[in-house]
LUMBAKE-6360 format. One record per residue (C-alpha): x, y, z; residue number from 1. Coordinates in Angstrom, 2 decimals, decimal comma, padded with zeros to 5 digits. Example, Ala and Ser with C-alpha at 12.3 -4.5 7.8 and 13.67 -1.06 7.14 Angstrom:
! residues 2
012,30	-004,50	007,80	1;
013,67	-001,06	007,14	2;
***
This chain:
! residues 214
000,02	000,01	000,02	1;
001,54	003,39	-001,11	2;
001,82	006,12	001,49	3;
-000,83	008,80	001,10	4;
-001,69	012,14	002,73	5;
-005,44	013,14	003,01	6;
-006,42	016,56	004,11	7;
-009,76	016,29	005,92	8;
-011,64	019,34	007,29	9;
-011,71	019,45	011,10	10;
-015,46	020,47	011,64	11;
-017,07	019,08	008,40	12;
-014,87	016,18	007,44	13;
-015,46	014,84	003,88	14;
-017,22	011,61	004,16	15;
-015,52	010,29	001,05	16;
-012,07	010,82	002,54	17;
-013,22	009,28	005,94	18;
-014,33	006,19	003,97	19;
-010,90	005,95	002,31	20;
-009,25	005,84	005,60	21;
-011,78	003,40	007,19	22;
-011,31	001,10	004,15	23;
-007,58	001,31	004,54	24;
-007,89	000,23	008,24	25;
-010,01	-002,73	007,11	26;
-007,26	-003,66	004,67	27;
-004,59	-003,62	007,53	28;
-003,20	-000,04	007,24	29;
-001,35	001,84	009,76	30;
-002,36	005,43	009,87	31;
-001,30	008,65	011,43	32;
-004,28	010,90	012,39	33;
-005,34	013,64	014,62	34;
-007,38	013,33	017,68	35;
-008,37	015,70	020,53	36;
-005,07	015,04	022,40	37;
-002,69	015,18	019,46	38;
-001,56	013,18	016,60	39;
-001,54	009,43	017,08	40;
-000,71	006,14	015,27	41;
-003,56	003,88	014,62	42;
-004,82	000,61	013,20	43;
-007,54	-001,89	013,77	44;
-007,72	-003,30	017,24	45;
-007,82	-006,78	015,93	46;
-004,81	-006,49	013,51	47;
-001,88	-008,11	015,22	48;
000,54	-007,47	012,33	49;
-000,38	-003,74	012,23	50;
-000,08	-003,46	015,97	51;
003,39	-004,96	015,78	52;
004,34	-002,29	013,18	53;
003,22	000,44	015,70	54;
005,13	-001,24	018,45	55;
008,19	-001,11	016,22	56;
007,65	002,58	015,11	57;
007,09	003,58	018,86	58;
009,82	001,23	020,20	59;
007,28	-000,23	022,57	60;
007,79	-003,59	024,26	61;
005,60	-006,52	023,42	62;
003,97	-006,49	026,89	63;
002,89	-002,79	026,78	64;
-000,90	-002,29	026,86	65;
-002,25	-000,27	023,96	66;
-004,85	002,46	024,20	67;
-007,73	002,36	021,70	68;
-010,50	004,66	020,89	69;
-014,35	003,79	021,17	70;
-017,20	005,73	019,71	71;
-019,41	005,65	022,84	72;
-019,93	004,45	026,32	73;
-021,84	001,45	025,02	74;
-018,70	000,47	022,97	75;
-016,50	000,83	026,06	76;
-018,83	-001,51	027,94	77;
-018,42	-004,07	025,14	78;
-014,57	-004,14	025,39	79;
-014,13	-003,71	029,16	80;
-015,63	-004,99	032,37	81;
-017,22	-001,74	033,68	82;
-018,46	-001,65	037,21	83;
-021,43	000,59	038,07	84;
-019,28	003,09	039,66	85;
-016,96	003,25	036,70	86;
-019,90	003,50	034,31	87;
-021,32	006,46	036,06	88;
-017,98	008,22	036,22	89;
-017,07	007,58	032,68	90;
-020,55	008,86	031,58	91;
-019,67	012,21	033,26	92;
-016,29	012,49	031,62	93;
-016,85	011,53	028,17	94;
-016,05	012,46	025,39	95;
-012,79	013,97	026,34	96;
-008,94	013,59	027,03	97;
-009,37	010,65	029,37	98;
-007,92	007,21	029,18	99;
-009,66	004,64	031,38	100;
-007,71	001,58	032,39	101;
-010,21	-001,19	032,80	102;
-010,31	-005,12	032,97	103;
-010,29	-006,04	029,36	104;
-013,25	-008,21	028,00	105;
-012,84	-011,17	025,80	106;
-013,37	-008,77	022,79	107;
-009,93	-007,30	023,34	108;
-007,16	-009,43	021,72	109;
-004,57	-010,55	024,14	110;
-001,85	-008,93	022,16	111;
-003,35	-005,50	022,84	112;
-003,67	-006,13	026,56	113;
-001,44	-005,68	029,51	114;
-000,51	-009,49	029,85	115;
000,01	-009,41	033,55	116;
-003,09	-007,30	034,53	117;
-005,27	-008,23	031,67	118;
-006,29	-004,64	031,23	119;
-006,70	-002,14	028,37	120;
-006,64	001,53	028,06	121;
-009,90	003,06	026,36	122;
-010,77	006,54	025,25	123;
-013,75	008,25	023,80	124;
-012,39	011,24	021,88	125;
-013,85	014,73	021,78	126;
-012,99	015,21	018,16	127;
-015,34	015,29	015,13	128;
-012,92	013,68	012,66	129;
-012,09	010,85	015,02	130;
-015,71	010,27	015,85	131;
-016,78	010,01	012,23	132;
-013,81	007,66	011,45	133;
-014,88	005,41	014,38	134;
-018,46	005,32	013,11	135;
-017,38	004,68	009,55	136;
-014,96	001,91	010,54	137;
-017,37	000,38	012,99	138;
-014,93	-000,87	015,44	139;
-012,33	000,45	017,94	140;
-009,11	002,06	016,58	141;
-005,59	001,90	018,28	142;
-004,51	005,40	019,39	143;
-000,77	005,76	020,40	144;
000,90	009,12	020,53	145;
002,92	009,73	017,45	146;
006,40	010,16	018,61	147;
009,69	008,10	018,62	148;
010,39	006,31	021,86	149;
010,30	008,47	024,90	150;
011,10	011,63	022,80	151;
008,79	014,60	023,18	152;
006,12	014,76	020,35	153;
006,96	016,90	017,48	154;
004,98	020,21	017,78	155;
004,82	021,26	014,11	156;
002,14	019,22	012,34	157;
003,82	019,32	008,93	158;
007,13	018,25	010,25	159;
005,54	015,43	012,14	160;
003,70	014,20	009,18	161;
006,87	014,40	006,98	162;
008,86	012,32	009,60	163;
006,15	009,55	009,91	164;
005,13	009,33	006,17	165;
007,66	006,63	005,36	166;
006,46	004,52	008,32	167;
002,68	004,62	007,82	168;
000,20	003,91	004,91	169;
-002,00	006,98	005,26	170;
-001,51	010,23	007,05	171;
-004,48	012,58	007,83	172;
-004,04	016,16	008,08	173;
-006,50	018,89	008,94	174;
-007,19	022,44	008,26	175;
-007,16	023,20	011,91	176;
-005,95	021,41	015,19	177;
-007,19	021,99	018,69	178;
-004,94	019,68	020,70	179;
-005,31	019,74	024,36	180;
-002,36	017,68	025,26	181;
-001,78	014,14	026,60	182;
-004,82	012,41	028,28	183;
-005,32	011,98	031,97	184;
-005,05	008,39	032,80	185;
-007,32	006,74	035,36	186;
-006,99	003,29	036,70	187;
-010,57	001,93	037,17	188;
-009,74	-001,77	037,79	189;
-011,34	-001,34	041,16	190;
-013,85	001,11	042,62	191;
-010,89	002,92	044,26	192;
-009,77	004,88	041,09	193;
-006,24	006,01	040,84	194;
-004,77	008,72	038,73	195;
-001,87	007,17	036,79	196;
-001,02	010,30	034,88	197;
-002,26	013,92	035,23	198;
-003,00	015,24	031,87	199;
-005,59	017,27	030,02	200;
-009,07	017,77	031,75	201;
-007,50	016,80	035,18	202;
-009,50	019,62	036,87	203;
-012,75	018,03	035,87	204;
-011,57	014,63	037,07	205;
-010,72	016,14	040,58	206;
-014,08	017,93	040,64	207;
-016,21	015,06	039,91	208;
-014,46	011,85	040,84	209;
-013,23	010,46	044,19	210;
-009,57	009,65	043,37	211;
-006,66	008,17	045,32	212;
-003,23	009,35	044,12	213;
-000,56	006,59	044,14	214;
***
């Protein structure tokens, strides 16, 4: 599959172009695309080969759990075991820059889970383009920050796209970006929630949720 750059409008994404990206994902593509938190690398959740490509690009170990995007709360409940307390909390926070670490359901492939804890990180993005892509694709999409190893993300969008183009099948650019920064990560594996990472939207989390800090 030849590398391709698609420019898609941020507020009124062209459905024809969204369909091109969704079909590429179905064919096994690794994509670079913007979300609410920043540019991310993505592929189909069930595509082991594409996930391995992303691990290689990001220099991630094989046992690193991967975050993926879901379209809605009902999708989250399909891919994770969500307690009543977690359900009510997630409902308050989504969509937004929050990653929920939850016990993975059998719908999450083992190669996308934390092998020891059997958990997965799940987000519902507050981003029109991402939401339309999820709807068109009809399944969760991996979402891993587009950077190399532990390096800081490249701030300039065009420079980042140029750097990643040789490594992905499709790169999606937009007319406008409204990145809020890395997500806040909340461990919800028990009803005593823990903040793993303070990120975007942390004030809302602290206002609405009873949290224990590690």
